[in-house]
N, C-alpha and C positions, 0 to 999 in steps of 0.2 A: 555442488552438483547442479548441473543445468546452466553453467556459465555461458555455454554456447548460445543459448537463447538471448541472454543479455547482450552478448557481443554482436549477434546478428541484428538485433534491434538498434544497437548503437550506429550501425552502418546504414540503416534505412533513413529515408528523408522524414518520415513521420516520427512524431514523438510516441511515448507510451506511458502507461501507468504501472507503478510498482505498488502492489497491494500488500500492505504489511499488517501486523497484528501485535498485540501485547504478549508475545511468546518469545522466549529466548532473549536476545539483546539486539533488537532491530537497529538501534542507533549506531552500532558498530559497522553496519553496512555503509554508512556515510564515509567511513575511513577505509574499508576493505574494497569497495567498488570504485576506487579512484580511477578517473579517466578524464580525458580532455575533449572528447567529441561532442558531448551534450551536457548541458547544465541539468542538475537534479534540483527540483524545487520540492522540498519536504515540508509537508504540513505538520505543524506542532501546536501543542496547547499554548494559548496566548497569555495565560495568567501565571506563568512560573516566575520565580524570583528574578529580578533584573540581572543580578550578578551571574546567575546560572545561565540565563539566556545569552548574555554578552559573551561568556566564555564558549558556549556551544557554537554561536554564530562564527566567532573567530576561528575556532578549530575546524569547522566544517567547510567554510568558504575556501580554505586552502585546497580542499579536495573537490572544488567545483560543485559544492552542495550549498544551496541557499535555503535558509529556513523561512517558512511562511506561517507566521502565527495566525491562529484563528481568532478574529476580532469581531466584536459586536457590529461593526459597520459593514461586515461582509466583504471587505476589500480583498480578502484572501481568494474569493471566487474569481475575481478579475485577474489576479496574478496567476492562478492555476490555468485559467482559460488562455491567457496570453502565452504561457509556457508551452502548452500543447499546440497552439497555432504556430509557434516558432519551431516546432519539431523537437522540443526538449522533453524531459522526463518529469512526471509528477509522481510524488510518493505520498501515500496516504494510509493511515491506519484504517482497517476495514472490519474491525471486530467490536467497536463500541459506538453507540449512536448518540450518547450524551443527551438523551431526552428528545432528539429530533423525531418528528413524525415521518420523515422520509426514510423509511426502512423497507427491507424485503424480508419476508418470513421465509426462512430456510429450514430444511431438515438438517439437524445437527445432533449427533449421538442419539438417534432414534427419537428425538423430540423436536419441537418447533422452537426456533429462536429468531429474534430480529437482528438483522445485520444492516448497517448503514448503506444507503445506496449511492452516496456521493461519488466515490471513485468509479463505480460502474456506470453511473449516469454520465460522467465526463467522458469515459471511454466510448460509450454509445454515441454521444453527441458529436465527438470529433472523429469517430470511427478509427480509433487507435487500439492497439493490442494491450493486454494486461498480463503482467507477470506477478504471481504470488511469490513473496520473498520471506524467508525465515532464516534467522541467524541464531544457530543453536550451539550452546556450550557443550564442548566435548571433554574438556579438562580445565584445570585452573587457568591455563594460558592459551587454550586452543578453542576456536570456534569454527563451525562449518556453515557455509551459506548454501541454502537450498533455493533454487530459482525454478519455478514451475509455471509455464505459460498456461493461461486459461483460454483454451481454444474453442471457437465457435465455427462449426461447419456452415456453409451457405449464409454467411453474415448478411448479405444483401436481402435475403429472404425473410429475415427475422425483424419484426417490428421493434421499435426502440424500447418499449416497456418490457417486451419479452426478452430482449437482449440483456437489459439491466438485471432482470430476475435470474436469467440463466447464468450470467457471470457471477452474481452473488452466490448462487448455489454451488457453482464450481469452486469458488473461493472457500465456502464453508466446508466442502469436501476435502480440499487441500489442508485446511486448518485442522480438521478432524484427523486426517492421516498423520499430520505432524504431531498432534497431541497424543496419539497412540504410541508414537516413538519416544516422546519426551513429555510425559504427563506432569512432571514436576517443574517444568519451565513455563507454565501458563500463569501469567500474573492477572488473575481474574478475581476481583474483590466485590462482586455483586451477583445477584441472582440472574444468570444469563438466560435461562430458559423461561418460556411462558408458563 
């Protein structure tokens, strides 16, 4: 649902951000959204087993998806910046901050929760659109992709920090909506709320 937003942004000169989460099976989007117009640079955890990373890299590169491991030297930031400057796609998980102080406090299920600001800060810096993406299991062999644009009216009138906060809250709302439909597909293993 919402594939028209993805296709429209593929045809634009600008890049865009895919805001994902640990809901459903996001990695499948790297196989299901196969296209040749733009490269997708997907940020991944950098400390997984080498064999797993190697197999993932090989499988995804066939679909024009390049993994960007998060490393201590912060080189992933330069890769993601370059991707957006080139008009490509950056994909990032937006529901776990991994201890980073760079977060946005959002309303989430009538409580406060911190969401990482990284994806939204990149979108604000490069003035590119953001699409929330969820890949949800429907049956043993069937998944459904939901693509929801996070829209800001009068983008030029909003300050950068306000834009980051607004995008994060829009994402939190979309995540909440998805979890209401699929509560058993949220892979959350820590205390999410403040």
